[in-house]
PDB file with one MODEL, atoms N, CA, C and O in Angstrom:
MODEL        1
ATOM      1  N   GLY A   1     -33.293 -64.656  27.148  1.00  0.00           N
ATOM      2  CA  GLY A   1     -34.450 -64.325  27.522  1.00  0.00           C
ATOM      3  C   GLY A   1     -34.480 -62.663  28.169  1.00  0.00           C
ATOM      4  O   GLY A   1     -35.338 -61.804  27.970  1.00  0.00           O
ATOM      5  N   ASN A   2     -33.055 -62.563  29.109  1.00  0.00           N
ATOM      6  CA  ASN A   2     -32.942 -61.228  30.157  1.00  0.00           C
ATOM      7  C   ASN A   2     -32.405 -60.623  29.239  1.00  0.00           C
ATOM      8  O   ASN A   2     -32.016 -59.560  29.721  1.00  0.00           O
ATOM      9  N   ILE A   3     -32.054 -60.693  27.783  1.00  0.00           N
ATOM     10  CA  ILE A   3     -31.150 -59.708  27.777  1.00  0.00           C
ATOM     11  C   ILE A   3     -31.555 -58.283  26.140  1.00  0.00           C
ATOM     12  O   ILE A   3     -31.424 -58.481  24.932  1.00  0.00           O
ATOM     13  N   ASP A   4     -31.904 -57.348  26.675  1.00  0.00           N
ATOM     14  CA  ASP A   4     -31.960 -56.067  26.098  1.00  0.00           C
ATOM     15  C   ASP A   4     -31.599 -56.261  24.466  1.00  0.00           C
ATOM     16  O   ASP A   4     -30.568 -56.697  23.955  1.00  0.00           O
ATOM     17  N   LEU A   5     -33.044 -55.692  23.736  1.00  0.00           N
ATOM     18  CA  LEU A   5     -32.561 -56.390  22.256  1.00  0.00           C
ATOM     19  C   LEU A   5     -31.026 -55.054  21.575  1.00  0.00           C
ATOM     20  O   LEU A   5     -30.515 -55.253  20.472  1.00  0.00           O
ATOM     21  N   SER A   6     -30.573 -53.850  22.479  1.00  0.00           N
ATOM     22  CA  SER A   6     -29.695 -53.269  22.449  1.00  0.00           C
ATOM     23  C   SER A   6     -28.226 -54.333  22.455  1.00  0.00           C
ATOM     24  O   SER A   6     -27.224 -54.160  21.760  1.00  0.00           O
ATOM     25  N   GLN A   7     -28.422 -55.256  23.282  1.00  0.00           N
ATOM     26  CA  GLN A   7     -27.561 -56.057  23.209  1.00  0.00           C
ATOM     27  C   GLN A   7     -26.944 -56.912  22.778  1.00  0.00           C
ATOM     28  O   GLN A   7     -25.830 -57.322  23.103  1.00  0.00           O
ATOM     29  N   LEU A   8     -28.408 -57.610  21.150  1.00  0.00           N
ATOM     30  CA  LEU A   8     -28.304 -58.967  20.107  1.00  0.00           C
ATOM     31  C   LEU A   8     -27.846 -57.758  18.701  1.00  0.00           C
ATOM     32  O   LEU A   8     -28.252 -56.646  18.364  1.00  0.00           O
ATOM     33  N   VAL A   9     -26.749 -58.767  18.166  1.00  0.00           N
ATOM     34  CA  VAL A   9     -26.104 -58.601  16.722  1.00  0.00           C
ATOM     35  C   VAL A   9     -27.061 -59.643  15.697  1.00  0.00           C
ATOM     36  O   VAL A   9     -27.044 -60.821  16.053  1.00  0.00           O
ATOM     37  N   VAL A  10     -27.702 -59.395  14.743  1.00  0.00           N
ATOM     38  CA  VAL A  10     -27.761 -60.025  13.803  1.00  0.00           C
ATOM     39  C   VAL A  10     -26.828 -60.594  13.312  1.00  0.00           C
ATOM     40  O   VAL A  10     -25.993 -59.692  13.249  1.00  0.00           O
ATOM     41  N   ARG A  11     -26.065 -62.069  12.642  1.00  0.00           N
ATOM     42  CA  ARG A  11     -24.779 -61.918  12.563  1.00  0.00           C
ATOM     43  C   ARG A  11     -25.564 -62.588  11.223  1.00  0.00           C
ATOM     44  O   ARG A  11     -25.210 -61.949  10.232  1.00  0.00           O
ATOM     45  N   GLY A  12     -26.251 -63.368  10.962  1.00  0.00           N
ATOM     46  CA  GLY A  12     -26.457 -64.363   9.677  1.00  0.00           C
ATOM     47  C   GLY A  12     -28.132 -64.102   9.177  1.00  0.00           C
ATOM     48  O   GLY A  12     -28.771 -63.416   9.974  1.00  0.00           O
ATOM     49  N   ILE A  13     -28.770 -64.505   8.141  1.00  0.00           N
ATOM     50  CA  ILE A  13     -30.024 -64.789   7.701  1.00  0.00           C
ATOM     51  C   ILE A  13     -29.983 -65.023   6.923  1.00  0.00           C
ATOM     52  O   ILE A  13     -29.404 -64.295   6.117  1.00  0.00           O
ATOM     53  N   ILE A  14     -30.617 -66.340   6.485  1.00  0.00           N
ATOM     54  CA  ILE A  14     -31.144 -66.835   5.851  1.00  0.00           C
ATOM     55  C   ILE A  14     -32.916 -66.979   5.815  1.00  0.00           C
ATOM     56  O   ILE A  14     -33.830 -67.281   6.583  1.00  0.00           O
ATOM     57  N   VAL A  15     -32.698 -66.513   4.273  1.00  0.00           N
ATOM     58  CA  VAL A  15     -34.494 -66.635   3.338  1.00  0.00           C
ATOM     59  C   VAL A  15     -34.706 -67.390   2.486  1.00  0.00           C
ATOM     60  O   VAL A  15     -33.543 -67.214   2.122  1.00  0.00           O
ATOM     61  N   GLY A  16     -35.034 -68.014   1.861  1.00  0.00           N
ATOM     62  CA  GLY A  16     -35.580 -68.638   1.217  1.00  0.00           C
ATOM     63  C   GLY A  16     -36.482 -69.861   1.478  1.00  0.00           C
ATOM     64  O   GLY A  16     -37.285 -70.453   0.758  1.00  0.00           O
ATOM     65  N   LEU A  17     -36.090 -70.036   2.715  1.00  0.00           N
ATOM     66  CA  LEU A  17     -36.807 -71.388   3.346  1.00  0.00           C
ATOM     67  C   LEU A  17     -38.520 -71.566   3.265  1.00  0.00           C
ATOM     68  O   LEU A  17     -39.305 -70.821   2.677  1.00  0.00           O
ATOM     69  N   ASP A  18     -38.790 -72.654   3.958  1.00  0.00           N
ATOM     70  CA  ASP A  18     -40.221 -71.748   4.454  1.00  0.00           C
ATOM     71  C   ASP A  18     -40.895 -71.154   5.713  1.00  0.00           C
ATOM     72  O   ASP A  18     -42.112 -71.031   5.854  1.00  0.00           O
ATOM     73  N   ARG A  19     -39.877 -70.777   6.673  1.00  0.00           N
ATOM     74  CA  ARG A  19     -39.929 -69.811   7.636  1.00  0.00           C
ATOM     75  C   ARG A  19     -38.531 -69.501   7.426  1.00  0.00           C
ATOM     76  O   ARG A  19     -38.066 -70.441   6.782  1.00  0.00           O
ATOM     77  N   PRO A  20     -37.855 -68.849   7.600  1.00  0.00           N
ATOM     78  CA  PRO A  20     -36.379 -67.916   7.186  1.00  0.00           C
ATOM     79  C   PRO A  20     -36.338 -68.078   8.601  1.00  0.00           C
ATOM     80  O   PRO A  20     -37.330 -68.143   9.328  1.00  0.00           O
ATOM     81  N   ARG A  21     -34.805 -68.157   9.064  1.00  0.00           N
ATOM     82  CA  ARG A  21     -34.061 -67.713   9.855  1.00  0.00           C
ATOM     83  C   ARG A  21     -32.593 -67.087  10.236  1.00  0.00           C
ATOM     84  O   ARG A  21     -31.509 -67.249   9.674  1.00  0.00           O
ATOM     85  N   ALA A  22     -32.920 -66.373  11.305  1.00  0.00           N
ATOM     86  CA  ALA A  22     -31.834 -65.336  11.729  1.00  0.00           C
ATOM     87  C   ALA A  22     -30.653 -66.272  12.691  1.00  0.00           C
ATOM     88  O   ALA A  22     -31.035 -66.880  13.691  1.00  0.00           O
ATOM     89  N   LEU A  23     -29.795 -66.284  12.428  1.00  0.00           N
ATOM     90  CA  LEU A  23     -28.543 -66.068  13.848  1.00  0.00           C
ATOM     91  C   LEU A  23     -28.046 -65.318  14.523  1.00  0.00           C
ATOM     92  O   LEU A  23     -26.965 -64.799  14.244  1.00  0.00           O
ATOM     93  N   VAL A  24     -29.017 -64.959  16.065  1.00  0.00           N
ATOM     94  CA  VAL A  24     -28.629 -63.657  16.392  1.00  0.00           C
ATOM     95  C   VAL A  24     -27.386 -64.112  17.641  1.00  0.00           C
ATOM     96  O   VAL A  24     -27.224 -65.261  18.051  1.00  0.00           O
ATOM     97  N   GLU A  25     -26.686 -63.029  18.040  1.00  0.00           N
ATOM     98  CA  GLU A  25     -25.817 -63.091  18.889  1.00  0.00           C
ATOM     99  C   GLU A  25     -25.604 -62.057  20.316  1.00  0.00           C
ATOM    100  O   GLU A  25     -25.159 -60.962  19.971  1.00  0.00           O
ATOM    101  N   ASP A  26     -25.795 -62.157  21.615  1.00  0.00           N
ATOM    102  CA  ASP A  26     -25.635 -60.958  22.183  1.00  0.00           C
ATOM    103  C   ASP A  26     -24.582 -61.305  23.109  1.00  0.00           C
ATOM    104  O   ASP A  26     -24.158 -62.451  23.259  1.00  0.00           O
ATOM    105  N   ASP A  27     -24.195 -60.339  23.692  1.00  0.00           N
ATOM    106  CA  ASP A  27     -23.442 -58.789  23.893  1.00  0.00           C
ATOM    107  C   ASP A  27     -21.694 -60.172  24.751  1.00  0.00           C
ATOM    108  O   ASP A  27     -20.767 -59.717  25.421  1.00  0.00           O
ATOM    109  N   GLN A  28     -21.847 -61.590  24.400  1.00  0.00           N
ATOM    110  CA  GLN A  28     -21.402 -62.738  25.202  1.00  0.00           C
ATOM    111  C   GLN A  28     -20.775 -63.723  24.543  1.00  0.00           C
ATOM    112  O   GLN A  28     -20.203 -64.760  24.879  1.00  0.00           O
ATOM    113  N   GLY A  29     -21.169 -62.796  22.823  1.00  0.00           N
ATOM    114  CA  GLY A  29     -21.450 -64.251  21.866  1.00  0.00           C
ATOM    115  C   GLY A  29     -21.367 -65.348  21.735  1.00  0.00           C
ATOM    116  O   GLY A  29     -20.687 -66.230  21.211  1.00  0.00           O
ATOM    117  N   ASN A  30     -22.738 -65.046  22.695  1.00  0.00           N
ATOM    118  CA  ASN A  30     -23.677 -66.505  22.683  1.00  0.00           C
ATOM    119  C   ASN A  30     -24.192 -66.420  21.332  1.00  0.00           C
ATOM    120  O   ASN A  30     -24.283 -65.261  20.929  1.00  0.00           O
ATOM    121  N   GLY A  31     -24.605 -67.446  20.405  1.00  0.00           N
ATOM    122  CA  GLY A  31     -25.436 -67.238  18.524  1.00  0.00           C
ATOM    123  C   GLY A  31     -26.300 -68.256  19.515  1.00  0.00           C
ATOM    124  O   GLY A  31     -26.021 -68.802  20.583  1.00  0.00           O
ATOM    125  N   PHE A  32     -27.833 -68.257  18.408  1.00  0.00           N
ATOM    126  CA  PHE A  32     -29.273 -68.829  18.589  1.00  0.00           C
ATOM    127  C   PHE A  32     -29.840 -68.425  17.425  1.00  0.00           C
ATOM    128  O   PHE A  32     -29.653 -67.345  16.865  1.00  0.00           O
ATOM    129  N   ILE A  33     -30.489 -69.256  17.098  1.00  0.00           N
ATOM    130  CA  ILE A  33     -31.100 -68.806  15.908  1.00  0.00           C
ATOM    131  C   ILE A  33     -33.044 -68.641  16.214  1.00  0.00           C
ATOM    132  O   ILE A  33     -33.855 -69.186  16.963  1.00  0.00           O
ATOM    133  N   VAL A  34     -33.080 -67.834  15.406  1.00  0.00           N
ATOM    134  CA  VAL A  34     -34.595 -67.132  15.955  1.00  0.00           C
ATOM    135  C   VAL A  34     -35.312 -67.843  14.335  1.00  0.00           C
ATOM    136  O   VAL A  34     -34.756 -68.290  13.331  1.00  0.00           O
ATOM    137  N   ALA A  35     -36.777 -67.664  14.713  1.00  0.00           N
ATOM    138  CA  ALA A  35     -37.816 -67.255  13.324  1.00  0.00           C
ATOM    139  C   ALA A  35     -38.441 -66.548  13.643  1.00  0.00           C
ATOM    140  O   ALA A  35     -38.312 -66.025  14.750  1.00  0.00           O
ATOM    141  N   LYS A  36     -39.913 -66.066  12.324  1.00  0.00           N
ATOM    142  CA  LYS A  36     -40.349 -65.301  12.430  1.00  0.00           C
ATOM    143  C   LYS A  36     -41.378 -66.713  14.014  1.00  0.00           C
ATOM    144  O   LYS A  36     -41.573 -67.929  14.001  1.00  0.00           O
ATOM    145  N   GLY A  37     -41.687 -65.706  14.964  1.00  0.00           N
ATOM    146  CA  GLY A  37     -43.016 -66.005  16.599  1.00  0.00           C
ATOM    147  C   GLY A  37     -42.249 -66.564  17.056  1.00  0.00           C
ATOM    148  O   GLY A  37     -42.843 -67.513  17.568  1.00  0.00           O
ATOM    149  N   ASP A  38     -40.987 -66.681  17.304  1.00  0.00           N
ATOM    150  CA  ASP A  38     -40.131 -66.490  18.477  1.00  0.00           C
ATOM    151  C   ASP A  38     -40.528 -65.387  19.356  1.00  0.00           C
ATOM    152  O   ASP A  38     -41.151 -64.352  19.120  1.00  0.00           O
ATOM    153  N   CYS A  39     -40.001 -65.876  20.459  1.00  0.00           N
ATOM    154  CA  CYS A  39     -40.052 -64.479  21.374  1.00  0.00           C
ATOM    155  C   CYS A  39     -38.771 -64.070  21.831  1.00  0.00           C
ATOM    156  O   CYS A  39     -38.495 -65.007  22.580  1.00  0.00           O
ATOM    157  N   ILE A  40     -37.623 -63.139  21.884  1.00  0.00           N
ATOM    158  CA  ILE A  40     -36.873 -62.755  22.042  1.00  0.00           C
ATOM    159  C   ILE A  40     -36.522 -61.349  22.784  1.00  0.00           C
ATOM    160  O   ILE A  40     -37.160 -60.301  22.677  1.00  0.00           O
ATOM    161  N   GLY A  41     -35.901 -61.471  23.197  1.00  0.00           N
ATOM    162  CA  GLY A  41     -34.926 -59.772  24.390  1.00  0.00           C
ATOM    163  C   GLY A  41     -36.353 -59.828  25.925  1.00  0.00           C
ATOM    164  O   GLY A  41     -37.410 -60.426  26.126  1.00  0.00           O
ATOM    165  N   ASN A  42     -35.391 -58.691  26.738  1.00  0.00           N
ATOM    166  CA  ASN A  42     -36.513 -59.099  28.019  1.00  0.00           C
ATOM    167  C   ASN A  42     -37.503 -58.929  28.646  1.00  0.00           C
ATOM    168  O   ASN A  42     -37.916 -59.274  29.754  1.00  0.00           O
ATOM    169  N   LYS A  43     -38.169 -57.853  27.113  1.00  0.00           N
ATOM    170  CA  LYS A  43     -38.683 -57.558  27.283  1.00  0.00           C
ATOM    171  C   LYS A  43     -40.159 -58.825  26.441  1.00  0.00           C
ATOM    172  O   LYS A  43     -41.375 -58.783  26.629  1.00  0.00           O
ATOM    173  N   ARG A  44     -39.394 -59.725  25.613  1.00  0.00           N
ATOM    174  CA  ARG A  44     -40.457 -60.681  25.175  1.00  0.00           C
ATOM    175  C   ARG A  44     -41.379 -60.099  24.262  1.00  0.00           C
ATOM    176  O   ARG A  44     -42.578 -59.853  24.399  1.00  0.00           O
ATOM    177  N   GLY A  45     -40.505 -59.900  23.183  1.00  0.00           N
ATOM    178  CA  GLY A  45     -40.822 -59.336  22.127  1.00  0.00           C
ATOM    179  C   GLY A  45     -41.016 -59.998  21.552  1.00  0.00           C
ATOM    180  O   GLY A  45     -40.850 -61.024  22.212  1.00  0.00           O
ATOM    181  N   THR A  46     -41.523 -60.445  19.908  1.00  0.00           N
ATOM    182  CA  THR A  46     -41.941 -61.113  18.833  1.00  0.00           C
ATOM    183  C   THR A  46     -40.504 -60.914  18.170  1.00  0.00           C
ATOM    184  O   THR A  46     -39.603 -60.179  18.573  1.00  0.00           O
ATOM    185  N   VAL A  47     -40.512 -61.684  17.143  1.00  0.00           N
ATOM    186  CA  VAL A  47     -39.586 -61.661  16.391  1.00  0.00           C
ATOM    187  C   VAL A  47     -40.818 -61.769  15.110  1.00  0.00           C
ATOM    188  O   VAL A  47     -41.219 -62.926  14.979  1.00  0.00           O
ATOM    189  N   ILE A  48     -41.579 -60.592  14.002  1.00  0.00           N
ATOM    190  CA  ILE A  48     -42.524 -60.619  13.223  1.00  0.00           C
ATOM    191  C   ILE A  48     -42.273 -60.994  11.075  1.00  0.00           C
ATOM    192  O   ILE A  48     -42.937 -61.455  10.147  1.00  0.00           O
ATOM    193  N   GLU A  49     -40.791 -60.361  11.335  1.00  0.00           N
ATOM    194  CA  GLU A  49     -40.550 -60.586   9.953  1.00  0.00           C
ATOM    195  C   GLU A  49     -38.987 -60.705  10.262  1.00  0.00           C
ATOM    196  O   GLU A  49     -38.327 -60.300  11.219  1.00  0.00           O
ATOM    197  N   ILE A  50     -38.511 -61.642   8.720  1.00  0.00           N
ATOM    198  CA  ILE A  50     -37.170 -62.012   9.323  1.00  0.00           C
ATOM    199  C   ILE A  50     -36.905 -60.705   7.947  1.00  0.00           C
ATOM    200  O   ILE A  50     -38.007 -60.170   7.822  1.00  0.00           O
ATOM    201  N   LYS A  51     -36.133 -60.200   7.174  1.00  0.00           N
ATOM    202  CA  LYS A  51     -35.868 -59.391   6.195  1.00  0.00           C
ATOM    203  C   LYS A  51     -34.407 -59.721   5.276  1.00  0.00           C
ATOM    204  O   LYS A  51     -33.604 -60.525   5.749  1.00  0.00           O
ATOM    205  N   ASP A  52     -34.258 -59.367   4.573  1.00  0.00           N
ATOM    206  CA  ASP A  52     -32.656 -59.995   4.023  1.00  0.00           C
ATOM    207  C   ASP A  52     -31.409 -59.367   4.442  1.00  0.00           C
ATOM    208  O   ASP A  52     -30.261 -59.589   4.058  1.00  0.00           O
ATOM    209  N   ASN A  53     -32.037 -58.199   5.660  1.00  0.00           N
ATOM    210  CA  ASN A  53     -30.403 -57.465   5.976  1.00  0.00           C
ATOM    211  C   ASN A  53     -31.072 -56.945   8.004  1.00  0.00           C
ATOM    212  O   ASN A  53     -30.382 -56.491   8.918  1.00  0.00           O
ATOM    213  N   GLU A  54     -32.497 -57.261   8.004  1.00  0.00           N
ATOM    214  CA  GLU A  54     -32.636 -56.692   9.664  1.00  0.00           C
ATOM    215  C   GLU A  54     -33.917 -57.578  10.088  1.00  0.00           C
ATOM    216  O   GLU A  54     -34.892 -57.790   9.367  1.00  0.00           O
ATOM    217  N   VAL A  55     -33.685 -58.140  11.646  1.00  0.00           N
ATOM    218  CA  VAL A  55     -35.054 -58.851  11.684  1.00  0.00           C
ATOM    219  C   VAL A  55     -36.037 -57.839  12.476  1.00  0.00           C
ATOM    220  O   VAL A  55     -35.580 -56.911  13.144  1.00  0.00           O
ATOM    221  N   VAL A  56     -37.483 -58.100  12.342  1.00  0.00           N
ATOM    222  CA  VAL A  56     -37.523 -56.744  12.928  1.00  0.00           C
ATOM    223  C   VAL A  56     -38.734 -57.854  14.119  1.00  0.00           C
ATOM    224  O   VAL A  56     -39.428 -58.858  13.953  1.00  0.00           O
ATOM    225  N   VAL A  57     -38.330 -56.679  15.582  1.00  0.00           N
ATOM    226  CA  VAL A  57     -39.311 -57.735  16.803  1.00  0.00           C
ATOM    227  C   VAL A  57     -39.878 -56.522  16.956  1.00  0.00           C
ATOM    228  O   VAL A  57     -39.426 -55.414  16.667  1.00  0.00           O
ATOM    229  N   LEU A  58     -41.836 -57.107  17.870  1.00  0.00           N
ATOM    230  CA  LEU A  58     -42.205 -56.333  18.205  1.00  0.00           C
ATOM    231  C   LEU A  58     -42.597 -56.363  19.592  1.00  0.00           C
ATOM    232  O   LEU A  58     -43.497 -57.098  19.997  1.00  0.00           O
ATOM    233  N   GLU A  59     -41.971 -55.619  20.290  1.00  0.00           N
ATOM    234  CA  GLU A  59     -42.141 -55.367  21.475  1.00  0.00           C
ATOM    235  C   GLU A  59     -43.524 -54.733  22.719  1.00  0.00           C
ATOM    236  O   GLU A  59     -43.757 -53.528  22.618  1.00  0.00           O
ATOM    237  N   LYS A  60     -43.936 -55.124  23.254  1.00  0.00           N
ATOM    238  CA  LYS A  60     -45.296 -54.619  23.538  1.00  0.00           C
ATOM    239  C   LYS A  60     -45.426 -53.746  25.238  1.00  0.00           C
ATOM    240  O   LYS A  60     -44.831 -54.327  26.145  1.00  0.00           O
ATOM    241  N   TYR A  61     -46.146 -52.470  25.598  1.00  0.00           N
ATOM    242  CA  TYR A  61     -44.829 -52.170  26.384  1.00  0.00           C
ATOM    243  C   TYR A  61     -46.375 -52.096  27.672  1.00  0.00           C
ATOM    244  O   TYR A  61     -46.928 -53.142  27.331  1.00  0.00           O
ATOM    245  N   VAL A  62     -46.973 -51.711  28.437  1.00  0.00           N
ATOM    246  CA  VAL A  62     -47.939 -52.173  29.048  1.00  0.00           C
ATOM    247  C   VAL A  62     -47.887 -51.449  30.500  1.00  0.00           C
ATOM    248  O   VAL A  62     -47.579 -52.011  31.551  1.00  0.00           O
ATOM    249  N   THR A  63     -48.275 -49.995  30.333  1.00  0.00           N
ATOM    250  CA  THR A  63     -48.055 -48.926  31.470  1.00  0.00           C
ATOM    251  C   THR A  63     -49.676 -49.155  32.307  1.00  0.00           C
ATOM    252  O   THR A  63     -50.634 -49.886  32.058  1.00  0.00           O
ATOM    253  N   PRO A  64     -49.417 -48.204  33.313  1.00  0.00           N
ATOM    254  CA  PRO A  64     -51.142 -48.600  34.215  1.00  0.00           C
ATOM    255  C   PRO A  64     -52.282 -48.192  33.480  1.00  0.00           C
ATOM    256  O   PRO A  64     -53.436 -48.612  33.573  1.00  0.00           O
ATOM    257  N   ASP A  65     -51.552 -46.841  32.329  1.00  0.00           N
ATOM    258  CA  ASP A  65     -52.701 -46.287  31.384  1.00  0.00           C
ATOM    259  C   ASP A  65     -52.512 -46.221  30.405  1.00  0.00           C
ATOM    260  O   ASP A  65     -52.564 -45.079  29.949  1.00  0.00           O
ATOM    261  N   ASP A  66     -52.169 -47.367  29.427  1.00  0.00           N
ATOM    262  CA  ASP A  66     -51.415 -47.206  28.710  1.00  0.00           C
ATOM    263  C   ASP A  66     -51.210 -48.776  28.636  1.00  0.00           C
ATOM    264  O   ASP A  66     -51.162 -49.629  29.522  1.00  0.00           O
ATOM    265  N   TYR A  67     -51.027 -48.904  26.165  1.00  0.00           N
ATOM    266  CA  TYR A  67     -50.964 -50.586  26.096  1.00  0.00           C
ATOM    267  C   TYR A  67     -49.969 -49.378  24.448  1.00  0.00           C
ATOM    268  O   TYR A  67     -50.583 -48.555  23.769  1.00  0.00           O
ATOM    269  N   TYR A  68     -48.823 -49.628  24.326  1.00  0.00           N
ATOM    270  CA  TYR A  68     -48.473 -49.427  23.426  1.00  0.00           C
ATOM    271  C   TYR A  68     -47.718 -50.682  22.588  1.00  0.00           C
ATOM    272  O   TYR A  68     -47.497 -51.729  23.197  1.00  0.00           O
ATOM    273  N   VAL A  69     -47.292 -50.531  21.037  1.00  0.00           N
ATOM    274  CA  VAL A  69     -45.887 -51.948  20.638  1.00  0.00           C
ATOM    275  C   VAL A  69     -45.049 -50.697  19.826  1.00  0.00           C
ATOM    276  O   VAL A  69     -45.505 -49.698  19.270  1.00  0.00           O
ATOM    277  N   VAL A  70     -43.640 -51.159  19.984  1.00  0.00           N
ATOM    278  CA  VAL A  70     -42.845 -50.772  19.216  1.00  0.00           C
ATOM    279  C   VAL A  70     -41.998 -52.045  18.818  1.00  0.00           C
ATOM    280  O   VAL A  70     -41.660 -53.080  19.394  1.00  0.00           O
ATOM    281  N   LYS A  71     -41.785 -51.411  17.381  1.00  0.00           N
ATOM    282  CA  LYS A  71     -41.266 -51.748  16.083  1.00  0.00           C
ATOM    283  C   LYS A  71     -39.325 -51.992  16.272  1.00  0.00           C
ATOM    284  O   LYS A  71     -38.622 -51.014  16.017  1.00  0.00           O
ATOM    285  N   VAL A  72     -38.760 -53.102  16.643  1.00  0.00           N
ATOM    286  CA  VAL A  72     -37.588 -52.900  16.994  1.00  0.00           C
ATOM    287  C   VAL A  72     -36.757 -53.302  15.553  1.00  0.00           C
ATOM    288  O   VAL A  72     -37.176 -54.416  15.241  1.00  0.00           O
ATOM    289  N   PRO A  73     -35.987 -52.950  14.788  1.00  0.00           N
ATOM    290  CA  PRO A  73     -35.341 -53.249  13.535  1.00  0.00           C
ATOM    291  C   PRO A  73     -33.755 -53.600  14.148  1.00  0.00           C
ATOM    292  O   PRO A  73     -32.974 -52.847  14.731  1.00  0.00           O
ATOM    293  N   LEU A  74     -33.610 -55.057  13.772  1.00  0.00           N
ATOM    294  CA  LEU A  74     -31.706 -55.393  14.823  1.00  0.00           C
ATOM    295  C   LEU A  74     -31.697 -56.070  13.623  1.00  0.00           C
ATOM    296  O   LEU A  74     -32.239 -57.152  13.398  1.00  0.00           O
ATOM    297  N   LYS A  75     -30.397 -54.686  12.080  1.00  0.00           N
ATOM    298  CA  LYS A  75     -29.907 -54.917  11.197  1.00  0.00           C
ATOM    299  C   LYS A  75     -29.039 -55.370  11.096  1.00  0.00           C
ATOM    300  O   LYS A  75     -28.191 -54.978  11.898  1.00  0.00           O
ATOM    301  N   LEU A  76     -28.536 -56.606   9.985  1.00  0.00           N
ATOM    302  CA  LEU A  76     -27.433 -57.631  10.142  1.00  0.00           C
ATOM    303  C   LEU A  76     -26.001 -57.295   9.780  1.00  0.00           C
ATOM    304  O   LEU A  76     -25.611 -56.922   8.674  1.00  0.00           O
ATOM    305  N   ARG A  77     -25.317 -57.469  10.808  1.00  0.00           N
ATOM    306  CA  ARG A  77     -24.172 -56.643  10.994  1.00  0.00           C
ATOM    307  C   ARG A  77     -23.055 -57.601  10.825  1.00  0.00           C
ATOM    308  O   ARG A  77     -22.775 -58.119  11.906  1.00  0.00           O
ATOM    309  N   GLU A  78     -22.433 -57.952   9.993  1.00  0.00           N
ATOM    310  CA  GLU A  78     -21.668 -58.878   9.220  1.00  0.00           C
ATOM    311  C   GLU A  78     -20.152 -58.907  10.336  1.00  0.00           C
ATOM    312  O   GLU A  78     -19.774 -57.807  10.739  1.00  0.00           O
ATOM    313  N   THR A  79     -19.407 -60.088  10.753  1.00  0.00           N
ATOM    314  CA  THR A  79     -18.679 -60.291  11.277  1.00  0.00           C
ATOM    315  C   THR A  79     -17.306 -59.228  12.066  1.00  0.00           C
ATOM    316  O   THR A  79     -16.652 -59.197  13.108  1.00  0.00           O
ATOM    317  N   GLN A  80     -17.492 -58.167  10.270  1.00  0.00           N
ATOM    318  CA  GLN A  80     -15.795 -57.348  10.188  1.00  0.00           C
ATOM    319  C   GLN A  80     -16.440 -56.392  11.574  1.00  0.00           C
ATOM    320  O   GLN A  80     -17.646 -56.160  11.662  1.00  0.00           O
ATOM    321  N   GLU A  81     -15.454 -55.913  12.578  1.00  0.00           N
ATOM    322  CA  GLU A  81     -16.036 -54.616  13.146  1.00  0.00           C
ATOM    323  C   GLU A  81     -15.388 -54.057  12.721  1.00  0.00           C
ATOM    324  O   GLU A  81     -15.428 -52.837  12.876  1.00  0.00           O
TER     325      GLU A  81
ENDMDL
END
C-alpha cells in the first residue's frame, strides 16, 4: 500500500487462468499476488493488464488544476540478479 511502484519487482506471472495473476515482491523481499483490478503501490494504482512478461499499472494523479493518468509497466524480472 505505501510502497512506490519503483520499489516493486515482478517475480512471476501466471497466465492462462480466468484471471491472470502476478507475484510481486517489495524491496524487503515480501511477496504478494496481484490480479487485474487490484490496487497496488502508494498512489493507489490499479492493475489494468497482466501480460506474459509485464504487469501494467494505471496511476491517477490529481493536481489543483489538472487530472491525468500514467501507465506504469512493471517488467518481469527473474530471480537471478
